[in-house]
Backbone as CSV, one residue per row, in Angstrom:
resi,resn,N_x,N_y,N_z,CA_x,CA_y,CA_z,C_x,C_y,C_z
1,UNK,-15.431,-35.824,-46.545,-14.570,-36.950,-46.808,-15.226,-38.182,-46.195
2,UNK,-15.254,-39.254,-46.954,-15.835,-40.506,-46.462,-14.731,-41.553,-46.337
3,UNK,-14.877,-42.422,-45.357,-13.917,-43.501,-45.150,-14.604,-44.822,-45.451
4,UNK,-13.836,-45.778,-45.985,-14.366,-47.100,-46.308,-13.891,-48.100,-45.258
5,UNK,-14.665,-49.168,-45.075,-14.287,-50.215,-44.125,-12.929,-50.789,-44.506
6,UNK,-12.039,-50.931,-43.520,-10.722,-51.493,-43.751,-9.687,-50.495,-44.247
7,UNK,-10.128,-49.278,-44.546,-9.211,-48.251,-45.036,-8.310,-47.771,-43.914
8,UNK,-7.022,-47.525,-44.234,-6.113,-46.939,-43.259,-6.390,-45.440,-43.195
9,UNK,-6.570,-44.958,-41.996,-6.816,-43.535,-41.806,-5.510,-42.891,-41.354
10,UNK,-5.094,-41.875,-42.092,-3.843,-41.177,-41.777,-4.143,-39.926,-40.964
11,UNK,-3.128,-39.443,-40.271,-3.274,-38.197,-39.505,-3.721,-37.061,-40.414
12,UNK,-3.210,-36.993,-41.624,-3.596,-35.925,-42.557,-5.081,-36.012,-42.898
13,UNK,-5.630,-37.239,-42.958,-7.068,-37.400,-43.215,-7.885,-36.828,-42.059
14,UNK,-7.441,-37.139,-40.836,-8.160,-36.630,-39.665,-8.015,-35.120,-39.529
15,UNK,-6.824,-34.602,-39.811,-6.627,-33.150,-39.742,-7.496,-32.420,-40.757
16,UNK,-7.750,-33.054,-41.887,-8.570,-32.443,-42.925,-10.034,-32.332,-42.498
17,UNK,-10.429,-33.081,-41.455,-11.801,-33.018,-40.972,-12.053,-31.792,-40.093
18,UNK,-11.074,-30.938,-39.959,-11.164,-29.746,-39.126,-12.129,-28.705,-39.694
19,UNK,-12.864,-29.021,-40.733,-13.757,-28.077,-41.387,-14.919,-27.734,-40.453
20,UNK,-14.865,-26.577,-39.827,-15.923,-26.186,-38.922,-15.513,-25.008,-38.069
21,UNK,-16.218,-24.845,-36.977,-15.980,-23.714,-36.092,-14.588,-23.784,-35.484
22,UNK,-13.841,-22.686,-35.617,-12.488,-22.597,-35.074,-12.499,-21.839,-33.752
23,UNK,-13.199,-20.705,-33.721,-13.231,-19.853,-32.524,-14.489,-18.999,-32.576
24,UNK,-15.002,-18.627,-31.402,-16.176,-17.759,-31.369,-16.127,-16.822,-30.168
25,UNK,-16.902,-15.761,-30.259,-17.011,-14.766,-29.204,-18.438,-14.254,-29.205
26,UNK,-19.045,-14.167,-28.031,-20.399,-13.630,-27.907,-20.339,-12.480,-26.908
27,UNK,-20.507,-11.250,-27.417,-20.396,-10.059,-26.581,-21.773,-9.678,-26.066
28,UNK,-21.880,-9.385,-24.748,-23.167,-9.045,-24.132,-23.200,-7.608,-23.614
29,UNK,-22.209,-6.802,-23.985,-22.174,-5.391,-23.589,-21.968,-4.541,-24.836
30,UNK,-22.346,-3.286,-24.757,-22.202,-2.385,-25.898,-20.732,-2.143,-26.231
31,UNK,-20.476,-1.844,-27.501,-19.137,-1.421,-27.903,-18.949,0.035,-27.473
32,UNK,-17.778,0.568,-27.762,-17.545,1.990,-27.511,-18.571,2.805,-28.292
33,UNK,-19.026,3.897,-27.727,-19.984,4.780,-28.400,-19.231,5.799,-29.244
34,UNK,-19.934,6.451,-30.146,-19.370,7.567,-30.891,-18.434,7.190,-32.023
35,UNK,-18.602,5.993,-32.613,-17.733,5.593,-33.724,-18.084,6.445,-34.938
36,UNK,-17.080,7.127,-35.492,-17.312,8.024,-36.629,-16.233,7.800,-37.688
37,UNK,-15.342,8.768,-37.881,-14.365,8.704,-38.969,-13.063,8.005,-38.590
38,UNK,-12.986,7.458,-37.408,-11.838,6.638,-37.027,-12.240,5.178,-37.146
39,UNK,-11.537,4.432,-37.993,-11.837,3.011,-38.173,-11.638,2.316,-36.827
40,UNK,-12.710,1.694,-36.311,-12.725,1.163,-34.953,-13.071,-0.318,-34.963
41,UNK,-12.264,-1.136,-34.288,-12.527,-2.570,-34.185,-13.729,-2.789,-33.276
42,UNK,-14.709,-3.549,-33.764,-15.881,-3.900,-32.951,-15.602,-5.152,-32.126
43,UNK,-15.226,-6.227,-32.802,-14.998,-7.512,-32.145,-13.975,-8.304,-32.941
44,UNK,-13.258,-9.220,-32.237,-12.336,-10.111,-32.930,-12.125,-11.379,-32.114
45,UNK,-11.668,-12.423,-32.811,-11.274,-13.673,-32.172,-9.823,-13.943,-32.536
46,UNK,-9.151,-14.742,-31.727,-7.757,-15.092,-31.960,-7.624,-16.607,-31.985
47,UNK,-6.897,-17.115,-33.000,-6.697,-18.559,-33.128,-5.455,-18.837,-33.955
48,UNK,-4.904,-20.021,-33.791,-3.802,-20.463,-34.640,-4.420,-20.958,-35.944
49,UNK,-4.027,-20.334,-37.052,-4.537,-20.704,-38.374,-3.419,-21.339,-39.184
50,UNK,-3.793,-22.198,-40.124,-2.843,-22.974,-40.911,-2.681,-22.388,-42.310
51,UNK,-1.442,-22.243,-42.739,-1.140,-21.721,-44.077,-1.876,-22.518,-45.144
52,UNK,-2.478,-21.809,-46.091,-3.155,-22.453,-47.208,-4.596,-22.842,-46.944
53,UNK,-5.049,-22.775,-45.706,-6.445,-23.102,-45.411,-7.290,-21.844,-45.521
54,UNK,-8.543,-22.009,-45.896,-9.450,-20.885,-46.087,-10.383,-20.780,-44.884
55,UNK,-10.568,-19.548,-44.418,-11.381,-19.272,-43.231,-12.461,-18.254,-43.567
56,UNK,-13.599,-18.367,-42.875,-14.706,-17.419,-43.046,-15.084,-16.855,-41.683
57,UNK,-15.126,-15.537,-41.606,-15.579,-14.878,-40.392,-17.028,-14.452,-40.589
58,UNK,-17.859,-14.680,-39.585,-19.241,-14.198,-39.588,-19.436,-13.357,-38.341
59,UNK,-19.892,-12.120,-38.537,-20.181,-11.226,-37.413,-21.623,-10.768,-37.538
60,UNK,-22.348,-10.788,-36.427,-23.704,-10.244,-36.430,-23.927,-9.477,-35.139
61,UNK,-24.651,-8.384,-35.267,-24.948,-7.561,-34.111,-25.878,-6.431,-34.488
62,UNK,-26.426,-5.788,-33.487,-27.306,-4.640,-33.708,-26.481,-3.367,-33.666
63,UNK,-26.726,-2.491,-34.626,-26.042,-1.199,-34.689,-27.080,-0.108,-34.463
64,UNK,-26.691,0.912,-33.716,-27.582,2.044,-33.482,-26.824,3.319,-33.834
65,UNK,-27.528,4.235,-34.486,-26.924,5.493,-34.893,-27.349,6.631,-33.984
66,UNK,-26.470,7.603,-33.855,-26.770,8.819,-33.089,-26.492,10.002,-34.003
67,UNK,-27.357,10.977,-33.967,-27.145,12.156,-34.812,-27.717,11.949,-36.193
68,UNK,-27.012,12.449,-37.174,-27.506,12.489,-38.552,-27.398,11.133,-39.257
69,UNK,-28.067,11.069,-40.396,-27.980,9.915,-41.280,-26.535,9.793,-41.758
70,UNK,-26.041,8.586,-41.936,-24.662,8.404,-42.379,-24.478,7.099,-43.108
71,UNK,-23.365,7.006,-43.843,-22.991,5.787,-44.540,-21.721,5.257,-43.892
72,UNK,-21.724,3.973,-43.569,-20.620,3.338,-42.843,-20.091,2.148,-43.623
73,UNK,-18.852,1.786,-43.351,-18.241,0.620,-43.968,-17.782,-0.339,-42.875
74,UNK,-18.296,-1.575,-42.940,-17.793,-2.653,-42.098,-16.623,-3.272,-42.846
75,UNK,-15.591,-3.678,-42.115,-14.425,-4.281,-42.749,-14.015,-5.533,-41.987
76,UNK,-14.017,-6.678,-42.679,-13.499,-7.913,-42.093,-11.987,-7.848,-42.254
77,UNK,-11.263,-7.959,-41.126,-9.807,-7.797,-41.112,-9.137,-8.997,-40.467
78,UNK,-7.854,-9.211,-40.852,-7.057,-10.216,-40.158,-5.612,-9.754,-40.081
79,UNK,-4.919,-10.232,-39.040,-3.517,-9.890,-38.837,-2.874,-11.004,-38.015
80,UNK,-1.624,-11.303,-38.331,-0.884,-12.297,-37.553,-0.389,-11.615,-36.282
81,UNK,-1.253,-11.566,-35.292,-0.948,-10.923,-34.009,-1.976,-11.383,-32.991
82,UNK,-1.682,-11.157,-31.730,-2.588,-11.593,-30.660,-3.734,-10.623,-30.430
83,UNK,-3.715,-9.471,-31.094,-4.782,-8.490,-30.943,-5.036,-7.831,-32.291
84,UNK,-6.302,-7.658,-32.645,-6.627,-7.048,-33.931,-6.484,-5.537,-33.851
85,UNK,-5.702,-5.002,-34.750,-5.561,-3.552,-34.890,-5.902,-3.183,-36.315
86,UNK,-6.252,-1.935,-36.521,-6.532,-1.464,-37.874,-5.211,-1.342,-38.643
87,UNK,-4.210,-0.728,-38.013,-2.908,-0.559,-38.656,-2.253,-1.914,-38.868
88,UNK,-1.841,-2.186,-40.079,-1.136,-3.425,-40.383,-2.018,-4.606,-40.701
89,UNK,-3.317,-4.524,-40.452,-4.186,-5.666,-40.750,-4.625,-5.627,-42.209
90,UNK,-4.977,-6.788,-42.723,-5.432,-6.926,-44.106,-6.952,-6.928,-44.131
91,UNK,-7.530,-6.161,-45.049,-8.991,-6.144,-45.205,-9.373,-7.265,-46.160
92,UNK,-10.200,-8.197,-45.678,-10.642,-9.323,-46.494,-11.943,-9.003,-47.227
93,UNK,-12.777,-8.141,-46.656,-14.059,-7.789,-47.280,-14.590,-6.515,-46.673
94,UNK,-15.325,-5.741,-47.499,-16.000,-4.530,-47.037,-17.499,-4.680,-47.285
95,UNK,-18.277,-4.086,-46.404,-19.734,-4.036,-46.586,-20.174,-2.629,-46.215
96,UNK,-20.888,-1.971,-47.117,-21.364,-0.610,-46.867,-22.775,-0.681,-46.301
97,UNK,-23.057,0.187,-45.311,-24.349,0.229,-44.650,-24.737,1.681,-44.447
98,UNK,-25.995,2.000,-44.676,-26.481,3.367,-44.496,-27.559,3.399,-43.423
99,UNK,-27.357,4.281,-42.428,-28.409,4.518,-41.442,-29.404,5.445,-42.118
100,UNK,-30.653,5.020,-42.202,-31.645,5.789,-42.951,-32.367,6.835,-42.122
101,UNK,-32.209,6.791,-40.806,-32.852,7.789,-39.949,-31.978,8.017,-38.721
102,UNK,-31.979,9.240,-38.245,-31.228,9.544,-37.023,-31.746,8.649,-35.903
103,UNK,-30.848,8.036,-35.157,-31.259,7.118,-34.094,-31.674,5.761,-34.613
104,UNK,-31.400,5.485,-35.905,-31.771,4.207,-36.504,-31.118,3.041,-35.788
105,UNK,-31.831,1.942,-35.699,-31.371,0.741,-34.993,-31.588,-0.430,-35.930
106,UNK,-30.502,-1.068,-36.373,-30.638,-2.131,-37.360,-29.715,-3.310,-37.071
107,UNK,-30.222,-4.540,-37.234,-29.338,-5.700,-37.135,-28.447,-5.767,-38.381
108,UNK,-27.208,-6.192,-38.196,-26.267,-6.298,-39.308,-25.618,-7.678,-39.304
109,UNK,-25.298,-8.165,-40.509,-24.574,-9.421,-40.679,-23.435,-9.158,-41.648
110,UNK,-22.220,-9.429,-41.224,-21.036,-9.183,-42.042,-20.253,-10.480,-42.131
111,UNK,-19.810,-10.840,-43.335,-19.027,-12.053,-43.515,-17.900,-11.789,-44.509
112,UNK,-16.822,-12.496,-44.334,-15.701,-12.383,-45.254,-14.813,-13.606,-45.134
113,UNK,-14.143,-13.955,-46.227,-13.279,-15.132,-46.211,-11.900,-14.783,-46.733
114,UNK,-10.906,-15.556,-46.281,-9.529,-15.349,-46.704,-8.765,-16.649,-46.513
115,UNK,-7.613,-16.741,-47.163,-6.724,-17.885,-47.009,-5.512,-17.438,-46.205
116,UNK,-5.209,-18.160,-45.145,-4.082,-17.800,-44.287,-2.778,-17.936,-45.075
117,UNK,-1.968,-16.870,-45.130,-0.718,-16.938,-45.891,0.383,-17.736,-45.188
118,UNK,0.348,-17.789,-43.864,1.343,-18.531,-43.085,0.639,-19.181,-41.901
119,UNK,1.256,-20.178,-41.322,0.732,-20.755,-40.081,1.197,-19.865,-38.943
120,UNK,0.242,-19.326,-38.194,0.573,-18.360,-37.149,-0.669,-18.134,-36.288
121,UNK,-0.499,-17.385,-35.201,-1.626,-16.937,-34.402,-2.180,-15.685,-35.061
122,UNK,-3.450,-15.726,-35.429,-4.099,-14.603,-36.107,-5.212,-14.038,-35.237
123,UNK,-5.451,-12.751,-35.401,-6.658,-12.118,-34.895,-7.499,-11.764,-36.104
124,UNK,-8.780,-12.121,-36.055,-9.694,-11.908,-37.168,-10.950,-11.270,-36.611
125,UNK,-11.429,-10.196,-37.234,-12.612,-9.535,-36.712,-13.182,-8.500,-37.647
126,UNK,-13.993,-7.611,-37.072,-14.727,-6.603,-37.846,-14.465,-5.225,-37.266
127,UNK,-14.245,-4.271,-38.178,-14.140,-2.863,-37.792,-15.213,-2.090,-38.546
128,UNK,-15.451,-0.842,-38.127,-16.445,0.006,-38.792,-15.936,1.444,-38.805
129,UNK,-16.261,2.164,-39.885,-15.872,3.565,-40.042,-16.958,4.299,-40.826
130,UNK,-17.167,5.582,-40.493,-18.141,6.385,-41.242,-17.492,6.875,-42.523
131,UNK,-18.204,6.715,-43.645,-17.729,7.184,-44.940,-18.332,8.533,-45.308
132,UNK,-19.638,8.705,-45.048,-20.364,9.931,-45.400,-21.311,10.301,-44.269
133,UNK,-21.611,11.582,-44.148,-22.557,12.039,-43.138,-21.824,12.570,-41.919
134,UNK,-22.597,12.787,-40.848,-21.986,13.385,-39.655,-22.400,12.707,-38.354
135,UNK,-23.108,11.589,-38.434,-23.537,10.904,-37.221,-22.477,9.960,-36.691
136,UNK,-22.822,9.238,-35.648,-21.950,8.208,-35.079,-22.758,6.932,-34.893
137,UNK,-22.051,5.829,-34.673,-22.723,4.543,-34.442,-22.114,3.834,-33.244
138,UNK,-22.826,2.802,-32.811,-22.386,1.950,-31.727,-23.011,0.579,-31.940
139,UNK,-22.254,-0.471,-31.605,-22.802,-1.821,-31.610,-23.396,-2.063,-30.229
140,UNK,-24.682,-2.387,-30.185,-25.347,-2.603,-28.904,-25.581,-4.098,-28.693
141,UNK,-25.417,-4.539,-27.447,-25.597,-5.949,-27.116,-26.030,-6.065,-25.662
142,UNK,-26.631,-7.187,-25.339,-27.065,-7.477,-23.972,-27.096,-8.992,-23.810
143,UNK,-27.327,-9.442,-22.605,-27.346,-10.881,-22.336,-28.371,-11.616,-23.204
144,UNK,-29.471,-10.963,-23.528,-30.496,-11.596,-24.355,-30.437,-11.141,-25.810
145,UNK,-29.373,-10.425,-26.193,-29.218,-9.924,-27.562,-27.718,-9.753,-27.839
146,UNK,-27.018,-10.878,-27.980,-25.568,-10.866,-28.118,-25.112,-10.425,-29.502
147,UNK,-23.914,-9.834,-29.555,-23.199,-9.646,-30.819,-22.293,-10.865,-30.945
148,UNK,-22.288,-11.508,-32.102,-21.510,-12.743,-32.235,-20.435,-12.615,-33.300
149,UNK,-19.307,-13.247,-33.014,-18.186,-13.323,-33.947,-17.788,-14.788,-34.011
150,UNK,-17.872,-15.376,-35.202,-17.557,-16.803,-35.366,-16.610,-16.980,-36.537
151,UNK,-15.541,-17.727,-36.305,-14.541,-18.010,-37.344,-14.613,-19.489,-37.693
152,UNK,-14.785,-19.774,-38.992,-14.922,-21.142,-39.477,-13.784,-21.489,-40.426
153,UNK,-13.330,-22.733,-40.383,-12.426,-23.279,-41.380,-13.327,-23.810,-42.496
154,UNK,-13.234,-23.244,-43.683,-14.110,-23.625,-44.785,-13.322,-24.202,-45.959
155,UNK,-12.123,-24.696,-45.676,-11.291,-25.286,-46.709,-12.028,-26.468,-47.331
156,UNK,-12.039,-26.513,-48.648,-12.693,-27.650,-49.319,-11.789,-28.863,-49.257
157,UNK,-12.379,-29.967,-48.867,-11.597,-31.196,-48.710,-11.512,-31.939,-50.017
């Protein structure tokens, strides 16, 4: 949005400039180990979101597998609550990933977008579950290799 000299700027104009980073989290420790057939939340952020606005979550981190080759599904989820849970949350996007070798270690990038149905405090994040195979996975992170979760307001002005 551009403003012209002498133009009156309204509060709604300034509020519309909110297009950008809403909340972020940088994790420097490993997630729980042994993630398999139970859909498990990796990371999430919490923020007050506005009804009708569109948001995009971006998650990146290194995943390591233990045991056999397996196929996993990342799920971008959101729920109007102070903590992200699998039960009751809405899946905004799925991404399938296959560990090609036992002990495989791969960086992953997961993104998904949704429009907030109501103005409320939401938790938005990523979960993972094994679909096929018999191995387990874990998200690994350290001070020099963070897992990041970033929520952006991407509403078109």
